[in-house]
N, C-alpha and C positions, 0 to 999 in steps of 0.2 A: 462260238468257240469250238463246237463239235467239228465244224468243217476244217478247222486247223489242227484237228486231233489234239485239242486242248493245249495249243502252243507248240506241239512237237513238229508240225509241218512248217518249216521256216520259209518255204517257197510258195506257200498258199496264196498270199496276197498278190504277188507278182503274177502268178498263174491266173488268179481270179480276174485281175484287171484285163488280161488278154482274152479270157473266155466269157466275159459278161456281155450280154446283149442289151442295148438300150433301145427301147421302143416307145413310141407315143401312141396313145389310144385316141382315136378320132371318134367322138361320141355325140357331137352336136353339129348343127348347121354352121356355127361359127368355125368349128374345126374343119369342116368340109370347105368353107369359103377361104380359109387360110392354109389349105393343104400345100400349096406351092412353097410358101414360106416355111412351113413346118418341115417339109422334105429337105430344105436347104440347111437345117440346123446341123452344125458340125458335130460329129460323133454319134449321130442318130443312126441306128442300124435298120429300123423297120417302122412302118406305121401299121397299126392294127385297128380295124374298124369295129367298134362296139355296136352291134346291131340293135340290142335291146334299148340302150339309152338313146341311140340315134333315132329309133322309131318313136320313142316318147317325145323327143325334142322336135321331131317333124310332124307331130300331131297324130301319130298312129300308135298310141300307147298299147303295149301288150301284143303288138303285131310285128314282130321282127322280120317276118317273111312277107310283109306287105309288098306288092310290086314296086311301089315308089322307093321303098327302103332298099330292096334288092338292086334296083337300077342305080340308086345313088352310090351304093357300095361298089358296084361294078365300075361305075365311072371313076370313083375314087381310086380303086385299084389300078385302072388303066392310067390315070394321071400320075400316080406315084411311080409306077413302073417306067413311064415315059421320062420321068425326072431322074431315073436311076436309083430309086428307092425300093427296097423290098416291101411287100405289102401282104397283109393277112387278115383273116376274118374267121368268125365262128359261123358255121352253117350246117343246115341239114340238107337232105336231098330234095330237090334238084339244085338248090342254090350252090351246093358244094362244087358241082361240075361247072356251073356258070362262073364262079369266082376263080377257079383254076384256069378256065378258058380266058378270063380277063387278065391273067398274069399273076395271080396270087402265088406266093411261094410257101405260105403257111395257111392251111385251112383246118380249123379244129372241127372235126365232124361229130362232136358230142361233148358233153360236159361231165365232170365227175358227179355233179349233183343229179343230172338226169339219169346217169347210169346207176347211181345209188338208189334213186327212187324206183326205177323200173325193177331192179333186183329185189328191193324190199317188197314191192307190190306182188311180184311173182312168189316170193316166199310166203307172204301173208295169204295169198290165194291157195297155196298148196297146204300150208300147215295150220292156218287159223280159220279162214273163211270156209274152206271145204268141210271141215268137221262141224262147223256151226250150221251149214246148210244141211248136212246129213242129220243132225240132231233136230233141226227145225221141221223137216219134212214129216216124220212120224207124228209129231205133236199136232200138226195141222190136220192129220187124217183122223184123229181120235175124237171122241165125243166131248172132251173137256177143252176144246180149242180156246174158248174165251178165257180160261184160267191158265192153261199151260203155255200157249204161245206168248202172251205178254210177259210171263215170267222168264221165259227163255230170252226174249228180246231185251228185257230190262237187265238181265244179269250177264249179257254177252255170251250166252250159251252155257253158263255155269249153273249147276244145281244148287238150289237153296233149300234149307230145311223148312218146308211148308207142307203140311199133311196132304191136302187135296191135290195140289199141283204135282207134288212129288209122287203121289200114288198114281196120278195120271201119266206121268212120265215113265214110271216103271211099267204101267199097264200098256201104254202105246208103244213101248220099246225104245223110246228116246234115251232113257237112262237105265236100262236093264242091268 
């Protein structure tokens, strides 16, 4: 409803019908085998090759960049383009360049999930892991290592009210 501005945009549905793209995801050997028939479906705008599911179906689970998968997608792109169909795939480098060379009109060079994970890891390294490493290092140098280090590891770097380890942490400079 928000797209119609809650009913205020009376032209929305007519415009959406003209602007909507219909694509078929090819994610199995069966899809690859029936690619010609799929490309002839009236109203279909594009075929998109799903490398992760295709790799699992082809016996290479978790290996979307396996040479056999990349080659199969390249062949699929070439075949679809030869039939007059737009084709696309998700890819990293160097697969991205190979798919474009094969004729892909859309190549997604990263996913929202991978970008989110990389950014979260970078933030964790900067704001969480680095301070923990800094707190851990002095504790390992002190004479109370057997008491202090396990405490820091068990609490994720947070100080706990325990007399001997807390005294050690103050003494060795980890929690001055």
